[in-house]
C-alpha positions in Angstrom: 11.3 6.9 -37.7 12.1 9.8 -35.5 14.2 10.2 -32.9 11.5 10.1 -30.5 10.1 6.9 -31.5 13.4 5.9 -31.7 14.0 6.6 -28.2 10.5 5.4 -27.0 10.6 1.7 -28.7 14.2 1.2 -26.9 12.9 2.2 -23.6 9.8 -0.8 -24.5 12.7 -3.2 -25.0 14.8 -2.5 -22.7 12.6 -1.7 -19.5 10.8 -5.0 -19.1 14.3 -6.5 -18.8 15.8 -4.1 -16.0 12.3 -4.6 -13.7 13.3 -8.4 -13.5 16.7 -7.8 -13.1 15.6 -5.9 -9.9 13.1 -8.7 -8.6 13.6 -9.3 -4.7 15.2 -12.1 -3.8 14.0 -13.2 -0.2 14.8 -16.4 2.0 12.4 -19.0 3.2 12.8 -20.8 6.9 11.7 -24.3 7.3 11.6 -24.9 11.0 11.0 -28.4 11.4 10.2 -30.5 14.5 9.0 -34.2 15.7 11.6 -36.1 14.0 11.5 -39.5 16.3 15.1 -40.0 15.8 18.2 -38.7 14.4 18.6 -41.8 11.6 19.3 -41.2 8.3 18.3 -37.7 6.6 16.0 -35.4 6.2 14.8 -34.3 2.8 13.4 -30.5 2.8 11.8 -29.8 -0.6 10.2 -26.3 -2.1 8.0 -26.7 -4.6 6.5 -23.7 -6.7 3.5 -25.7 -8.7 1.1 -28.5 -8.5 2.3 -30.1 -10.8 5.3 -30.7 -9.8 3.8 -31.1 -5.9 5.4 -33.6 -4.2 7.3 -34.8 -6.3 11.0 -34.4 -5.1 12.8 -35.1 -8.5 10.8 -32.3 -9.6 11.1 -30.0 -6.6 12.3 -26.3 -7.2 15.0 -26.8 -4.4 15.6 -29.9 -2.8 17.9 -29.8 0.7 19.2 -33.3 2.1 20.2 -32.2 5.9 21.7 -35.2 8.1 19.8 -35.2 11.4 21.6 -34.5 14.4 18.3 -34.4 16.7 14.7 -34.0 16.9 14.4 -30.6 15.4 15.8 -28.9 12.0 15.9 -25.2 10.6 16.8 -25.2 6.9 17.1 -22.1 5.2 16.1 -21.7 1.5 17.9 -18.1 0.2 17.4 -15.8 -3.1 14.0 -17.2 -4.0 11.6 -14.9 -5.6 8.4 -13.8 -4.1 5.0 -16.4 -4.9 3.6 -19.2 -4.2 5.3 -21.8 -2.8 4.3 -25.6 -0.9 7.3 -27.1 1.7 7.4 -31.1 2.3 9.8 -32.8 4.5 10.9 -36.4 5.0 12.5 -38.7 7.2 14.5 -40.5 5.2 15.2 -42.7 7.6 16.8 -45.4 5.3 18.8 -42.3 3.3 17.6 -43.7 0.2 16.3 -40.5 -0.9 12.6 -41.0 -0.9 9.5 -41.9 1.0 9.2 -45.3 1.8 5.1 -46.6 1.8 3.8 -49.7 3.1 0.4 -51.1 1.1 -0.8 -53.5 3.3 -3.6 -53.5 4.6 -3.6 -50.0 3.4 -1.2 -47.5 1.8 0.8 -45.1 4.1 4.1 -44.2 4.6 6.7 -46.0 6.7 8.7 -42.9 7.5 7.6 -39.7 9.4 6.6 -36.8 7.0 5.4 -33.5 6.8 3.6 -30.5 5.0 3.8 -26.8 5.0 0.4 -25.3 6.6 -0.2 -28.6 8.5 -1.6 -30.2 5.2 -2.7 -34.0 6.0 -2.7 -36.5 3.5 -6.0 -38.5 2.3 -5.9 -41.2 0.4 -2.8 -39.7 -1.1 -0.4 -37.0 -0.5 -1.7 -33.8 0.9 -3.3 -31.5 -1.7 -1.4 -28.5 -3.3 -3.9 -26.2 -2.1 -4.0 -27.5 1.4 0.0 -27.0 1.5 0.5 -23.6 -0.8 1.1 -20.5 0.7 2.7 -16.8 -0.2 6.3 -15.8 0.3 6.0 -12.2 0.6 8.9 -9.6 -0.6 9.9 -10.1 2.9 10.8 -13.7 3.1 9.3 -16.4 5.0 9.1 -18.5 8.1 7.2 -22.2 7.8 6.5 -24.4 10.5 6.1 -27.9 10.1 5.6 -30.8 12.0 6.7 -34.4 10.7 4.4 -36.9 11.5 4.5 -40.9 11.7 1.7 -42.9 10.6 
């Protein structure tokens, strides 16, 4: 193998790894309003795929934050730009999940909200309604918690 072919082969191996190491990391600010009291905690979850949405145990990032009023801002740092969705739950009894009532039809007992104002139908909000693009400049997502 000639020296020039060896150099090209080595560059082909090294460049993709360097390019990934230089990928920008940005911040995502989630600003939530509408908590009707400060009982319990807020669960603020970021998801990066339809397959994980909206299962808290499969969230890319999850913050549990003690509530002190009707508004809450959470910053998720060092995320790569991409497609995400956010879910916020007012976990009033601090059990780490969204509690449901089942009769006369299923609906949440606790408040919840999703990015893009995505609303539940016969189940949780759809990934396609909640997803958004986080750019290389970072992002801001407003969410309103609703109670049913």
